[in-house]
KEROKE-370749 format. One record per residue (C-alpha): residue number from 1; residue in three letters; x, y, z. Coordinates in steps of 0.05 Angstrom, whole numbers, m for minus. Example, Ala and Ser with C-alpha at 12.3 -4.5 7.8 and 13.67 -1.06 7.14 Angstrom:
BEGIN
R    n  res    east   north      up
R    1  Ala     246     m90     156
R    2  Ser     273     m21     143
***
This chain:
BEGIN
R    n  res    east   north      up
R    1  Met       0       0       0
R    2  Gly      22      72     m11
R    3  Asn      m1     140      14
R    4  Ile       3     208     m19
R    5  Ser      57     250      12
R    6  Asp      65     325       8
R    7  Ile     108     345     m50
R    8  Asp     138     415     m52
R    9  Ile     116     449    m116
R   10  Asp     138     522    m115
R   11  Glu     102     556    m173
R   12  Ser     115     627    m151
R   13  Arg     132     672    m210
R   14  Arg     198     700    m185
R   15  Ser     244     741    m228
R   16  Phe     299     704    m264
R   17  Leu     366     709    m227
R   18  Lys     424     697    m274
R   19  Val     443     686    m346
R   20  Thr     457     615    m366
R   21  Ala     513     594    m411
R   22  Leu     500     577    m484
R   23  Val     542     533    m529
R   24  Gly     572     559    m593
R   25  Gly     627     601    m621
R   26  Gly     644     658    m668
R   27  Phe     622     729    m674
R   28  Ala     579     752    m615
R   29  Val     524     804    m623
R   30  Gly     493     847    m569
R   31  Thr     421     847    m549
R   32  Phe     370     901    m538
R   33  Ile     326     861    m490
R   34  Pro     326     891    m420
R   35  Gly     373     854    m373
R   36  Ala     416     825    m428
R   37  Ser     474     874    m425
R   38  Arg     517     831    m379
R   39  Phe     507     772    m425
R   40  Ala     528     813    m486
R   41  Glu     589     840    m450
R   42  Ala     611     770    m429
R   43  Ala     601     745    m499
R   44  Met     643     802    m528
R   45  Ala     700     787    m481
R   46  Lys     721     727    m523
R   47  Pro     728     726    m599
R   48  Phe     689     661    m606
R   49  Ala     644     668    m545
R   50  Pro     570     649    m550
R   51  Asn     516     700    m560
R   52  Ala     441     709    m557
R   53  Trp     414     709    m628
R   54  Val     470     714    m679
R   55  Arg     532     671    m690
R   56  Ile     579     676    m749
R   57  Thr     638     629    m755
R   58  Pro     699     638    m800
R   59  Asp     673     585    m847
R   60  Asn     617     635    m863
R   61  Gln     562     598    m828
R   62  Val     509     646    m802
R   63  Thr     467     617    m746
R   64  Leu     406     654    m721
R   65  Val     369     634    m658
R   66  Ser     293     631    m651
R   67  Asp     275     645    m578
R   68  Lys     201     630    m585
R   69  Ser     167     562    m584
R   70  Glu     146     537    m653
R   71  Met      76     507    m646
R   72  Gly      55     514    m718
R   73  Gln      48     590    m719
R   74  Gly     112     603    m758
R   75  Val     159     636    m708
R   76  Tyr     216     589    m726
R   77  Thr     218     628    m791
R   78  Ala     193     696    m769
R   79  Met     240     709    m712
R   80  Pro     304     697    m752
R   81  Leu     274     733    m811
R   82  Met     271     799    m773
R   83  Ile     345     793    m756
R   84  Ala     363     772    m826
R   85  Glu     329     832    m857
R   86  Glu     374     881    m822
R   87  Leu     435     836    m823
R   88  Asp     433     830    m899
R   89  Cys     456     758    m895
R   90  Asn     442     705    m947
R   91  Trp     374     682    m921
R   92  Pro     371     614    m957
R   93  Ser     438     592    m927
R   94  Ile     428     612    m855
R   95  Arg     420     559    m801
R   96  Ile     366     565    m747
R   97  Glu     372     540    m676
R   98  Gln     319     536    m622
R   99  Ala     339     575    m561
R  100  Val     352     540    m495
R  101  Ala     321     570    m432
R  102  Ser     356     633    m409
R  103  Pro     335     700    m380
R  104  Val     366     735    m439
R  105  Tyr     307     709    m480
R  106  Ala     254     735    m432
R  107  Asn     193     760    m469
R  108  Pro     186     833    m446
R  109  Phe     110     828    m453
R  110  Leu     105     767    m409
R  111  Gly     162     776    m360
R  112  Ala     193     708    m374
R  113  Gln     217     667    m433
R  114  Ala     150     644    m460
R  115  Thr     108     643    m523
R  116  Gly      36     663    m519
R  117  Gly     m13     721    m519
R  118  Ser       4     732    m593
R  119  Thr      66     770    m569
R  120  Ser     122     739    m609
R  121  Ile     127     791    m664
R  122  Arg      98     848    m623
R  123  Ser     150     840    m568
R  124  Ser     210     828    m614
R  125  Tyr     200     867    m679
R  126  Met     245     926    m662
R  127  Ala     292     887    m617
R  128  Met     308     833    m668
R  129  Arg     317     884    m723
R  130  Lys     366     922    m679
R  131  Val     403     857    m665
R  132  Gly     411     846    m740
R  133  Ala     429     919    m754
R  134  Thr     481     919    m698
R  135  Ala     514     857    m726
R  136  Arg     515     887    m795
R  137  Ala     546     952    m769
R  138  Met     601     915    m734
R  139  Leu     618     874    m796
R  140  Val     620     937    m837
R  141  Ala     665     970    m785
R  142  Ala     711     909    m787
R  143  Ala     716     915    m863
R  144  Ala     727     990    m860
R  145  Asp     784     981    m810
R  146  Thr     815     925    m851
R  147  Trp     812     965    m916
R  148  Lys     825    1033    m883
R  149  Val     765    1064    m917
R  150  Asp     704    1102    m893
R  151  Ala     649    1056    m869
R  152  Ala     598    1099    m905
R  153  Ser     629    1077    m971
R  154  Leu     613    1004    m958
R  155  Thr     551     964    m975
R  156  Thr     524     896    m954
R  157  Ser     484     843    m990
R  158  Asn     474     768    m982
R  159  Gly     528     762    m928
R  160  Val     582     801    m965
R  161  Val     611     870    m951
R  162  Ser     631     907   m1014
R  163  Gly     677     968   m1018
R  164  Pro     714    1014   m1065
R  165  Gly     757     984   m1120
R  166  Gly     718     919   m1121
R  167  Lys     737     899   m1050
R  168  Lys     694     843   m1022
R  169  Ala     694     802    m958
R  170  Thr     645     751    m932
R  171  Tyr     617     757    m863
R  172  Gly     656     696    m843
R  173  Glu     721     728    m864
R  174  Leu     705     789    m820
R  175  Ala     676     751    m761
R  176  Asn     738     747    m716
R  177  Lys     756     820    m725
R  178  Ala     683     842    m715
R  179  Ala     682     804    m650
R  180  Thr     736     849    m621
R  181  Leu     697     913    m635
R  182  Thr     652     950    m587
R  183  Pro     579     946    m608
R  184  Pro     551    1014    m628
R  185  Lys     500    1045    m580
R  186  Asp     454    1066    m636
R  187  Val     443    1037    m705
R  188  Lys     401    1061    m762
R  189  Leu     346    1013    m784
R  190  Lys     322    1005    m855
R  191  Asp     262    1044    m880
R  192  Pro     208     992    m896
R  193  Ser     214    1012    m969
R  194  Gln     283     980    m968
R  195  Phe     259     913    m942
R  196  Lys     280     852    m982
R  197  Leu     250     799    m937
R  198  Leu     200     829    m888
R  199  Gly     129     837    m915
R  200  Lys     142     789    m972
R  201  Pro     119     716    m974
R  202  Gln     173     670    m948
R  203  Lys     175     594    m946
R  204  Arg     173     568    m876
R  205  Arg     238     537    m852
R  206  Asp     205     484    m809
R  207  Thr     162     455    m865
R  208  Pro     216     411    m898
R  209  Leu     234     383    m829
R  210  Lys     162     365    m816
R  211  Val     152     336    m885
R  212  Asn     214     292    m885
R  213  Gly     204     270    m813
R  214  Thr     267     300    m783
R  215  Ala     231     351    m740
R  216  Thr     234     332    m667
R  217  Phe     169     339    m627
R  218  Gly     165     323    m553
R  219  Leu     139     253    m566
R  220  Asp     199     239    m611
R  221  Val     250     251    m556
R  222  His     289     191    m534
R  223  Val     345     194    m483
R  224  Pro     389     133    m471
R  225  Gly     363      95    m411
R  226  Met     297     131    m412
R  227  Leu     235     101    m379
R  228  Thr     164     119    m397
R  229  Ala     109     138    m349
R  230  Val      34     149    m347
R  231  Val      m8     174    m290
R  232  Ala     m75     150    m262
R  233  Arg    m109     216    m245
R  234  Ala    m168     231    m201
R  235  Pro    m233     215    m238
R  236  Val    m273     264    m195
R  237  Ile    m252     337    m194
R  238  Gly    m215     354    m130
R  239  Ala    m207     282    m107
R  240  Thr    m142     255     m78
R  241  Val    m112     186     m69
R  242  Asp    m132     152      m4
R  243  Lys     m90      90     m17
R  244  Phe     m67      46     m74
R  245  Asp     m44     m26     m83
R  246  Ala      14     m32    m132
R  247  Lys      24    m108    m129
R  248  Lys     m14    m125    m193
R  249  Ala      17     m66    m230
R  250  Met      87     m85    m210
R  251  Ala      73    m156    m234
R  252  Ile      67    m129    m306
R  253  Lys     130    m143    m345
R  254  Gly     171     m79    m353
R  255  Val     139     m39    m297
R  256  Lys     194      m9    m254
R  257  Lys     159      34    m203
R  258  Val      91      57    m179
R  259  Met      88     122    m139
R  260  Pro      42     177    m115
R  261  Ile      40     241    m157
R  262  Gln      19     311    m138
R  263  Ser      10     351    m201
R  264  Thr      m8     424    m208
R  265  Ala     m77     403    m232
R  266  Ser     m95     339    m195
R  267  Ala     m69     283    m152
R  268  Gly     m54     213    m179
R  269  Val      m9     152    m182
R  270  Gly      47     146    m232
R  271  Val      67      82    m266
R  272  Ile     138      79    m294
R  273  Ala     158      25    m343
R  274  Asp     207       8    m398
R  275  Thr     155      23    m452
R  276  Phe      92      63    m460
R  277  Trp      51       0    m471
R  278  Asn      76     m33    m407
R  279  Ala      63      31    m368
R  280  Met      m8      31    m394
R  281  Lys     m18     m42    m375
R  282  Gly       9     m27    m306
R  283  Arg     m39      31    m298
R  284  Glu     m97     m13    m317
R  285  Ala     m76     m63    m263
R  286  Leu     m72     m10    m208
R  287  Glu    m122     m13    m151
R  288  Ile    m135      57    m124
R  289  Thr    m183      83     m72
R  290  Trp    m199     157     m80
R  291  Lys    m225     205     m28
R  292  Gly    m258     273     m28
R  293  Gly    m274     312     m90
R  294  Asn    m337     347    m112
R  295  Lys    m381     289    m134
R  296  Thr    m442     334    m140
R  297  Leu    m411     381    m192
R  298  Ser    m452     382    m256
R  299  Thr    m459     428    m315
R  300  Ala    m533     437    m301
R  301  Gly    m518     457    m230
R  302  Met    m464     506    m251
R  303  Glu    m512     538    m301
R  304  Lys    m563     547    m246
R  305  Asp    m511     577    m199
R  306  Met    m489     626    m253
R  307  Ala    m560     647    m268
R  308  Asp    m572     659    m194
R  309  Leu    m509     702    m189
R  310  Met    m530     739    m251
R  311  Ala    m596     757    m219
R  312  Ser    m568     774    m150
R  313  Gly    m507     812    m172
R  314  Lys    m471     789    m109
R  315  Gly    m398     808    m112
R  316  Val    m407     849    m176
R  317  Leu    m348     891    m200
R  318  Val    m353     946    m252
R  319  Ala    m305     933    m310
R  320  Arg    m326     991    m355
R  321  Ser    m372    1050    m345
R  322  Asp    m381    1103    m399
R  323  Gly    m437    1153    m389
R  324  Asp    m496    1131    m347
R  325  Val    m536    1071    m370
R  326  Ser    m588    1082    m316
R  327  Ala    m603    1152    m342
R  328  Ala    m611    1130    m415
R  329  Lys    m683    1134    m440
R  330  Pro    m688    1085    m498
R  331  Ala    m749    1081    m542
R  332  Lys    m737    1006    m550
R  333  Thr    m702     959    m502
R  334  Leu    m679     888    m515
R  335  Glu    m646     835    m471
R  336  Ala    m610     770    m485
R  337  Val    m572     719    m444
R  338  Tyr    m514     682    m476
R  339  Glu    m475     622    m453
R  340  Ala    m409     589    m471
R  341  Pro    m383     523    m443
R  342  Tyr    m317     499    m416
R  343  Leu    m270     480    m473
R  344  Ala    m209     435    m478
R  345  His    m150     453    m522
R  346  Ala    m147     389    m563
R  347  Thr     m75     396    m584
R  348  Met     m57     343    m636
R  349  Glu       4     323    m595
R  350  Pro     m19     305    m524
R  351  Gln      22     333    m467
R  352  Asn      89     302    m453
R  353  Cys     157     317    m423
R  354  Val     224     282    m412
R  355  Ala     259     299    m347
R  356  Trp     326     277    m321
R  357  Val     342     296    m249
R  358  Lys     417     294    m241
R  359  Lys     463     315    m185
R  360  Gly     457     390    m179
R  361  Glu     417     400    m242
R  362  Val     354     380    m280
R  363  Glu     348     374    m355
R  364  Leu     281     376    m391
R  365  Trp     261     361    m462
R  366  Gly     191     376    m486
R  367  Pro     139     417    m524
R  368  Thr     132     476    m477
R  369  Gln     107     546    m488
R  370  Ala     142     570    m425
R  371  Pro     214     546    m418
R  372  Gly     230     604    m372
R  373  Val     172     588    m326
R  374  Asn     194     515    m327
R  375  Gln     261     536    m300
R  376  Phe     237     569    m236
R  377  Val     179     521    m224
R  378  Val     227     462    m225
R  379  Ala     280     501    m188
R  380  Gly     229     513    m132
R  381  Met     211     439    m131
R  382  Met     283     414    m128
R  383  Lys     313     469     m85
R  384  Leu     359     490    m141
R  385  Lys     374     555    m176
R  386  Pro     338     570    m242
R  387  Glu     404     567    m281
R  388  Gln     411     495    m257
R  389  Ile     350     476    m298
R  390  Lys     364     464    m372
R  391  Val     304     465    m417
R  392  Asn     307     439    m488
R  393  Thr     246     462    m526
R  394  Thr     223     416    m582
R  395  Phe     172     431    m636
R  396  Leu     102     433    m607
R  397  Gly      44     394    m638
R  398  Gly      m3     452    m623
R  399  Gly      m2     497    m563
R  400  Phe     m63     542    m558
R  401  Gly     m43     562    m487
R  402  Arg     m46     491    m459
R  403  Arg      29     483    m459
R  404  Phe      37     542    m413
R  405  Gly      15     491    m361
R  406  Gln      66     460    m315
R  407  Asp      30     395    m297
R  408  Phe      66     351    m347
R  409  Ile     133     383    m328
R  410  Val     122     373    m254
R  411  Glu     101     300    m262
R  412  Ala     162     283    m303
R  413  Val     209     314    m253
R  414  Gln     178     278    m194
R  415  Met     184     211    m227
R  416  Ser     255     222    m253
R  417  Ala     277     241    m183
R  418  Ala     246     177    m156
R  419  Val     281     130    m205
R  420  Gly     346     169    m212
R  421  Gly     344     171    m288
R  422  Pro     308     201    m348
R  423  Val     232     192    m351
R  424  Lys     184     211    m405
R  425  Val     113     227    m381
R  426  Val      60     216    m435
R  427  Phe     m13     237    m431
R  428  Thr     m62     196    m470
R  429  Arg    m115     234    m509
R  430  Glu    m164     217    m453
R  431  Asp    m115     243    m400
R  432  Asp    m108     308    m439
R  433  Thr    m182     319    m453
R  434  Gln    m198     307    m379
R  435  Gly    m137     344    m354
R  436  Tyr    m172     402    m318
R  437  His    m142     458    m359
R  438  Tyr    m203     490    m393
R  439  Arg    m228     554    m422
R  440  Ala    m277     583    m373
R  441  Met    m351     571    m375
R  442  Ser    m387     638    m382
R  443  Met    m456     669    m379
R  444  Val    m471     741    m399
R  445  Lys    m535     781    m398
R  446  Met    m536     838    m448
R  447  Thr    m585     896    m446
R  448  Gly    m589     947    m502
R  449  Gly    m629    1009    m517
R  450  Leu    m646    1043    m583
R  451  Asp    m674    1113    m593
R  452  Ser    m732    1128    m639
R  453  Ser    m686    1131    m700
R  454  Gly    m656    1063    m685
R  455  Ser    m590    1089    m659
R  456  Pro    m562    1054    m597
R  457  Val    m563    1096    m534
R  458  Met    m540    1044    m483
R  459  Ile    m509     975    m475
R  460  Tyr    m505     941    m407
R  461  Gly    m471     873    m399
R  462  Arg    m463     830    m337
R  463  Ala    m414     773    m343
R  464  Val    m411     714    m296
R  465  Thr    m348     672    m303
R  466  Asp    m286     649    m267
R  467  Ser    m221     686    m258
R  468  Leu    m170     656    m305
R  469  Ala    m111     694    m276
R  470  Thr    m120     672    m204
R  471  Gly     m69     619    m188
R  472  Thr     m28     626    m252
R  473  Gly      24     673    m226
R  474  Ala       2     726    m275
R  475  Glu     m44     762    m226
R  476  Pro      m4     828    m226
R  477  Ala      m9     834    m301
R  478  Leu     m80     809    m311
R  479  Ile    m120     830    m249
R  480  Arg    m133     905    m241
R  481  Lys    m126     941    m175
R  482  Asp    m201     941    m167
R  483  Gly    m202     865    m171
R  484  Val    m228     858    m243
R  485  Asp    m195     801    m281
R  486  Thr    m182     831    m349
R  487  Thr    m185     762    m383
R  488  Ala    m256     753    m357
R  489  Val    m283     816    m391
R  490  Glu    m238     827    m452
R  491  Gly    m282     829    m514
R  492  Leu    m337     861    m473
R  493  Val    m301     922    m445
R  494  Asp    m271     929    m514
R  495  Ile    m337     942    m550
R  496  Pro    m314     993    m602
R  497  Tyr    m380    1024    m623
R  498  Ala    m398    1096    m610
R  499  Val    m452    1084    m558
R  500  Pro    m458    1141    m507
R  501  Asn    m474    1096    m447
R  502  Ile    m437    1030    m438
R  503  Lys    m430     991    m373
R  504  Ile    m399     923    m363
R  505  Asp    m402     885    m297
R  506  Trp    m366     823    m276
R  507  Val    m385     771    m224
R  508  Lys    m333     720    m206
R  509  Tyr    m357     648    m205
R  510  Ser    m308     594    m182
R  511  Pro    m337     524    m178
R  512  Gly    m269     491    m170
R  513  Val    m254     475    m243
R  514  Arg    m184     496    m265
R  515  Thr    m189     549    m320
R  516  Trp    m131     561    m367
R  517  Phe    m108     603    m426
R  518  Trp    m143     582    m490
R  519  Arg    m132     611    m559
R  520  Ser    m153     685    m554
R  521  Val    m170     675    m480
R  522  Gly    m232     714    m458
R  523  Asn    m240     745    m526
R  524  Ser    m261     678    m554
R  525  Gln    m328     676    m517
R  526  Asn    m338     750    m502
R  527  Tyr    m338     772    m574
R  528  Phe    m389     718    m588
R  529  Phe    m432     753    m535
R  530  Ser    m420     825    m556
R  531  Glu    m420     816    m632
R  532  Ser    m482     772    m630
R  533  Phe    m518     825    m588
R  534  Ile    m496     882    m634
R  535  Asp    m527     841    m690
R  536  Glu    m591     834    m650
R  537  Met    m592     909    m639
R  538  Ala    m583     921    m714
R  539  His    m642     877    m731
R  540  Ala    m684     908    m676
R  541  Ala    m668     976    m707
R  542  Gly    m689     951    m775
R  543  Lys    m620     964    m803
R  544  Asp    m569     924    m843
R  545  Pro    m519     892    m793
R  546  Phe    m459     916    m833
R  547  Glu    m484     987    m842
R  548  Phe    m506     990    m769
R  549  Arg    m436     973    m746
R  550  Arg    m402    1017    m797
R  551  Ala    m440    1079    m775
R  552  Leu    m415    1070    m704
R  553  Leu    m340    1062    m720
R  554  Asp    m318    1130    m744
R  555  Lys    m275    1138    m682
R  556  Asn    m243    1070    m692
R  557  Pro    m218    1071    m764
R  558  Arg    m179    1006    m760
R  559  His    m242     968    m739
R  560  Lys    m280    1004    m794
R  561  Arg    m229     988    m848
R  562  Val    m228     912    m835
R  563  Leu    m304     912    m830
R  564  Glu    m310     947    m898
R  565  Leu    m258     904    m930
R  566  Ala    m289     838    m907
R  567  Ala    m358     861    m929
R  568  Glu    m331     883    m997
R  569  Lys    m294     819   m1011
R  570  Ala    m352     776    m988
R  571  Gly    m401     812   m1034
R  572  Trp    m442     840    m977
R  573  Gly    m505     871   m1004
R  574  Thr    m509     823   m1063
R  575  Pro    m552     760   m1058
R  576  Pro    m513     699   m1033
R  577  Pro    m521     632   m1068
R  578  Ala    m590     601   m1061
R  579  Gly    m602     571    m993
R  580  Arg    m547     610    m959
R  581  Ala    m542     672    m916
R  582  Arg    m485     715    m891
R  583  Gly    m466     739    m821
R  584  Ile    m413     789    m802
R  585  Ala    m371     804    m739
R  586  Val    m311     847    m722
R  587  Ala    m263     841    m664
R  588  Ser    m197     870    m639
R  589  Ser    m150     831    m595
R  590  Phe     m75     828    m582
R  591  Gly     m63     892    m621
R  592  Ser     m96     868    m686
R  593  Phe    m164     879    m719
R  594  Val    m203     825    m754
R  595  Ala    m271     823    m789
R  596  Glu    m302     759    m816
R  597  Val    m362     744    m860
R  598  Ala    m389     673    m857
R  599  Glu    m433     644    m911
R  600  Val    m478     589    m882
R  601  Ser    m532     541    m904
R  602  Met    m573     489    m867
R  603  Glu    m563     415    m884
R  604  Asn    m606     363    m849
R  605  Gly    m622     413    m794
R  606  Lys    m549     430    m781
R  607  Pro    m509     491    m803
R  608  Arg    m458     483    m858
R  609  Val    m406     538    m866
R  610  His    m386     543    m939
R  611  Arg    m343     605    m941
R  612  Val    m308     652    m893
R  613  Val    m280     719    m916
R  614  Cys    m230     749    m868
R  615  Ala    m198     818    m867
R  616  Val    m141     830    m819
R  617  Asp    m101     891    m799
R  618  Cys     m42     868    m758
R  619  Gly       2     929    m772
R  620  Ala      71     917    m801
R  621  Thr      77     848    m831
R  622  Val     135     799    m827
R  623  Asn     111     740    m869
R  624  Pro      44     747    m905
R  625  Asp      40     672    m916
R  626  Thr      42     660    m841
R  627  Ile     m11     713    m830
R  628  Glu     m57     678    m879
R  629  Ala     m43     610    m849
R  630  Gln     m56     636    m778
R  631  Met    m122     666    m798
R  632  Glu    m143     600    m830
R  633  Ser    m120     562    m768
R  634  Ala    m155     609    m720
R  635  Ile    m220     604    m760
R  636  Val    m222     528    m761
R  637  Tyr    m204     527    m687
R  638  Gly    m260     575    m669
R  639  Leu    m308     540    m716
R  640  Ser    m295     474    m682
R  641  Ala    m313     506    m616
R  642  Ala    m375     539    m644
R  643  Leu    m402     476    m677
R  644  Tyr    m381     422    m628
R  645  Gly    m337     443    m570
R  646  Gln    m359     432    m498
R  647  Ile    m332     401    m435
R  648  Thr    m389     380    m389
R  649  Phe    m391     352    m319
R  650  Lys    m436     300    m287
R  651  Asp    m426     273    m216
R  652  Gly    m360     311    m212
R  653  Gln    m331     277    m274
R  654  Val    m314     303    m343
R  655  Glu    m360     269    m393
R  656  Gln    m317     278    m455
R  657  Ser    m254     237    m468
R  658  Asn    m231     236    m541
R  659  Phe    m248     262    m610
R  660  His    m310     218    m615
R  661  Asp    m345     261    m563
R  662  Tyr    m301     323    m565
R  663  Lys    m308     336    m639
R  664  Val    m268     382    m683
R  665  Val    m282     405    m754
R  666  Arg    m261     352    m805
R  667  Met    m230     365    m873
R  668  Asn    m295     354    m910
R  669  Glu    m329     406    m865
R  670  Met    m276     460    m875
R  671  Pro    m302     522    m910
R  672  Ala    m265     559    m964
R  673  Val    m226     615    m928
R  674  Glu    m204     679    m961
R  675  Val    m155     724    m923
R  676  His    m144     797    m941
R  677  Ile     m88     834    m906
R  678  Val     m93     909    m895
R  679  Gln     m29     944    m914
R  680  Ser     m10     985    m852
R  681  Ser      48    1026    m825
R  682  Glu      26    1015    m754
R  683  Gly      69     974    m706
R  684  Pro      59     899    m710
R  685  Gly       1     866    m674
R  686  Gly      m9     794    m655
R  687  Ile     m32     743    m706
R  688  Gly     m38     675    m673
R  689  Glu    m103     688    m637
R  690  Pro    m142     748    m666
R  691  Gly    m176     706    m720
R  692  Thr    m214     663    m670
R  693  Pro    m262     712    m636
R  694  Pro    m303     735    m697
R  695  Ile    m319     667    m726
R  696  Ala    m372     643    m676
R  697  Pro    m414     707    m679
R  698  Ala    m407     712    m755
R  699  Val    m434     641    m763
R  700  Cys    m490     651    m712
R  701  Asn    m510     717    m743
R  702  Ala    m513     682    m811
R  703  Ile    m558     628    m781
R  704  Phe    m606     682    m756
R  705  Ala    m606     715    m825
R  706  Leu    m623     647    m855
R  707  Thr    m671     617    m805
R  708  Gly    m695     674    m760
R  709  Lys    m670     636    m699
R  710  Arg    m620     667    m652
R  711  Ile    m563     624    m625
R  712  Arg    m546     647    m555
R  713  Lys    m513     585    m528
R  714  Leu    m453     547    m554
R  715  Pro    m442     497    m584
R  716  Ile    m493     513    m637
R  717  Val    m559     477    m636
R  718  Val    m611     502    m685
***
């Protein structure tokens, strides 16, 4: 028999302490990320010392480092591309490396080395360009000193410095001399009109690796002597292990150890074996007695609780208040209550991690969005310093926020420590779907008022949902001083329309289900609420939904531009094909603006989405092909949620387990998607998430136009 013991899991989000060492050699280039100066100085002290993002060796090999996690969104190409543009290197010949975990790579938007919140380009656009421009300036200075000419007389192209009299030198030939120079404090960046790479379609550098099978995902990692583990997790939310009998499990051939596990999400029992199959057979043979947990938790009960809170307003906090909604005197008033369920992430690669606890250090391999967070979570567990935790980030088979979680990291470390060698933890699809990291369940009551001419005079929304930020370590960034969780109300407080009186309330509802970051976070459900209600107001006013929105966006020209572009390209105002109708929605999130028009029919009583026209303004562009792919990806992700997605509870247990009952859009259901990018001189916005929020309201607004039935609860049932 075994009993659960307390395991120290320190998940406090402390600041990183020191710079870790990187392996490499050659020409070192400084960094413009805060806190990186000491690293750059140390690198410059030796001619072939390592550096943060650029390495040039005498054999003319240019290596650029990508410090963001590649989960299909294209940063493995985009991050080096920004450096390469200003460096003027030979882009096809450069080599790309994935960064190891180090404070020098801390995302300034997130406070740690992490990829999420659609921040990769936004946080790095100027910094990476400056890194490239600084390297180029030092190479030019090295050539000027060698040739005894004015640096202003030199030019660069494709990794070669050219000078008067036909002089030429490759970057490799200049690398050692450049490494002895002092980096300039200021460098001049290119005018966008001079760009050769940025803003132009580029082939992704990870695609060949994924096509030929050489790309390494977390599940591909194999370390000599590695064991494989699975975990039996609590079937009822909040339950813990009372006792377990490991005799039958240990009798399975290949099973090495059975032990209690305390994850960040739930308690359980780990089974460690020589193969995944044997670990699974051992888990099946386990005899576990569970205790505690909320066995009465149900979706129906939670819906009732939320409705009661909605009515009572107990604990209400004001998230936005413009004008005075109580003083507005509308000629017509309308109300609607909307609901959205818990959602799982459904990453194609389930969660996994390899951990090897050694003497005085821990090494990790895995598909993580947060290698920096991994460092100090594991350091806290093992009573080590963050720099003693080495994180090797693999390619990610989808992220969507789920791989910000630390549960699969923590489990792997515990079991490696117990066996004294490398252990790979693998979640099954069922483990992952039932893994207690969900987008929050939400309910919102919207009230609107129109004057006698049909113009809106007030909008009042009350949202009841959980706080996502609580318990994540991101409270200082995401929870306002007045207690409002910004993730709970984003997409509602951001209503862009010129309505004189707008008020948004929030009531926190925490039934004990772990909520987590999900693609576009609160925007994903809240724009469904707000854009569906705006559509309802338009129809109540007797006005065209596009024109109604357009008339209210004069003070928000970027919203207006994408709205107009999407409508134009979709043929708004012209009859759709027979049996179809169109719906429209617009949303802004993560610094970008997206409008979508969905063209929908009904087939056997169910909606069929035939076409989606998307207009996006994400400011300055890096790779248009990636932008288009991300819009397509965000649309199908949001469409899956709108048509099928829901995690429900009965008797304290999650009812869904795999793709048979947690469905996603299949290839034969995928609509034709057209993406139109607004040319903009604005700073770059995010692109991984902003395409998701408009799709659900666009589809539901189209269903109303076609059938006259309003969809106010997801997933869609007509």
